[in-house]
N, C-alpha and C positions, 0 to 999 in steps of 0.2 A: 593739388597735383594728383593725377590718377584718379581712382574711384575708391569708394569705401569698401569694395570687395577685395582690394589689394592686388598684388601682381599675380597673373595667371600665366604660368610657363606655357608658351605656345608650342604647337607641334607642326610638323611638315618639313620637307626637305629643304625649303627655302629660308627657314627662320635662322639656321646657324649663320648664314651669310648676312642676314639683316643684323643679327647680334654683333657680328664682327664689324660691320659698317657703322653701327652705333658707337662701338668702342673707338673706331678710327675717327669718327666725328668729334668725340671728346678730346682725344689725344692731339688732333689737328687744330684744336682751339675753335671749333665751330665756324670754319670758313664756309663760304657759300657752296664750294664744291663738295666738301665733306658732308654738309647738311643735305645737299641734293642727292648724294649717293645713298645716304642712310635712309632718306624718306623714300627714295625709289626702290631700294631693297625691301623696305618694310611694306610698301604698297604691293609689290609682287607677291610677297609672302602671304598677305591678306587675301589676294585674289586666288592663290594657290590652295587656301584653306577651305575651299568649297563655298566661299561667300557666306559663312554662317551668320555674319552680322546683318545681312540684308533683311531678314524677317523682322528683327527688333527695330532697325531704323525705320522700316516701312510702317510698322505698327504704331509707333510713337508719332512719326511725321504725319501720317494720315489722320490721326485723331485730332491733331492740332489744326491742320488745314481745314478739316470738315468744320470745326468751330469757326474758324476765320471766314470761311465761305458763307456760313449761316449768318454771321453778323453782317456781311456785305449784302445778303439777300433780304434779311428779315429785321436788322437792327439788333443792338446788343440785348435788350430785354427779351425779345422773342427767341433769340438764340440761346439765352440762358434757359428758357422754358423747354426748348427743344432738346437739350442735351441733359435735362434733369437737374439743372443748377438754379431753379426758381428761388431757392432759399438764400441765394446771394443778393437778391434784389433788396436795396435799401441798406446794405452793408457799407461800412466805411471803406475808404480806398485801400487800406491795409487788409481789411476783411475781404474784399473783392480779389485783391492780388493773391492772397494766401489761398482762397477757395479755388481760383483758376489754376494756380500752380499745383494744387493738390489733384485737381481734375486731370491735368496733363501728366501727372505722375502714374504712368500706366506700364512700367517695366516689369518684366518677369524676373525670374531668379537667375537668369543667365548672365554671364559676364558682359557681353556686348550690349544687352538690354540695359544694364546698369550705366554703361558709358553713354548710350543713347539718350537715357533719361537725364543724366547730368548735363548733356549738351543742350537738351531742350529746356531744361530749367534755367540755364545760363542765358539762352536766347530770350525766353519769355521775361525774365527779370530786367534784361536790358531794354526790351521794347516797352514794358509797362512801367518803368521806374518813375516817369514823369506824370503818370495818370493820378489825378486827385479826386475825381468824381466819375459817375457813371457816363456822363457825356464824353469825358476824356477817353474812357475805355472804348466807347462806341467809335469815337473818331480815329484813335490809334489803331485799333484792330480792323476797323472797316476800311483803312487806307492801305493796309499791308499788300504789297505786290506778291502774289503767290510764288512765282518763280524765284524772286530774290529771297524769300523766306525759306524756301526749301534749300536753295544754295547755301545760305548762311547756316542752316541747321546742319547740312552735311560737312561744311568746312569745320564747324565746331566739333563734330563727331570725330572726323579724321584727326584733328589736333589732339583731342582728348584721348582717342584710342592710341595714338603713338605713345603718349606718356603713361597710359594705363599699363602698356606692355613693357616700357623701358624705364620708367622713373626710377625704380629701385636700382637698376643697373647703373644708370647715370649718377645717382646720388653716391654710390659707393666709390666713384672715381673723383669726388670733390672733397675738399677739406672744409669748405665753407658753404653754408646754405645759400648765400646771396649769389654765388657762382651758378647755382643750379637755376635760380630765378632768371638770370640773364640767359642762360642756355635755353630755357623754356620759351622765353620770349623770341629768341632768334629762330627756333624751329617753327614755332607757331606762325611767325611772320612769313617764313619761307613758304609754308603750306598755303596760307591765305593768298599771298601775292601770286604763286603759281596758279592757283585755281581762279582767282579772279581775272587773271589775264587770258586764261584758256577755256573756262568753263562758264557758259552762259545759259540760263534757263529762262526762256520767255515766258510771260505770264500765262499760266495754264487755266483754261476754262472748260466748261461743260464736261466735267469729270465727276463721276460718282465716287466721292471720297469715303463713302461707307463701304464700298465694294472692292473687289479684286483689282479693278482698273487703277485706283488711286495707289494701292499697295505696289503694284507693278511699276508704276511711274517712278515712285521715290526709290525703290530698289534699284532700278535701272540707272537712275541719276547717280546714285551713291557708287554703284559699280564703275560708272563712266569717270567719276572723280578720281577713284583709285587708279584707273587706267592712265589717266593723264599724269598723275604723279609718278607712275612707275617708269615713265620715259625720262631718261637722264643720260647725259654724256658730258664729258669735260668741255666740249665745244659750245654747250648751252649755258655755261656758267660765266 
């Protein structure tokens, strides 16, 4: 739950309303309406904060997509060479997995960089969990749909971002930890369902993921996801 950097009290005039709506969500037993209102207020507050998260999301996302596209173009072995990971050739499955996860661990010291890194690690572990040899890594990574990968990364970032900001607040309102686990699942499901029904990213091609274009695409997609979640009314529940 949350990140290793702990809770960071956010600032901005919309955050007090977001905190009130999170309190209301807990008191109302995590009904769909109360979750939707809390997520909406949170998303508006994130947008009001100058979108300081965008740079971290873009940096980590583009590094991963750049490697994925290299595997598609050159194959797994040559992609390792191109990004400076030739020492991973011949490693065991776990050695490859650890080495790749370490490579994607490129967050800075800022709060949202930590959340973005957590989200990328979760996504990569899920994608690579069944890989047993280098051919598996080549096939799994080479078959990734770029648009779907970016969307899944953004979904996880927003889910983790919500709890990075509000986990401690929610925990103080529960007398048992298992209640928190149920609450976390409910909110994450709401965020995922809302974005999967409204937020589609077609497979993106011919992009320089080493340059500014890739950063801009992922930052814009992340901002769009928050915009979608900020729209809420009782009639939509």
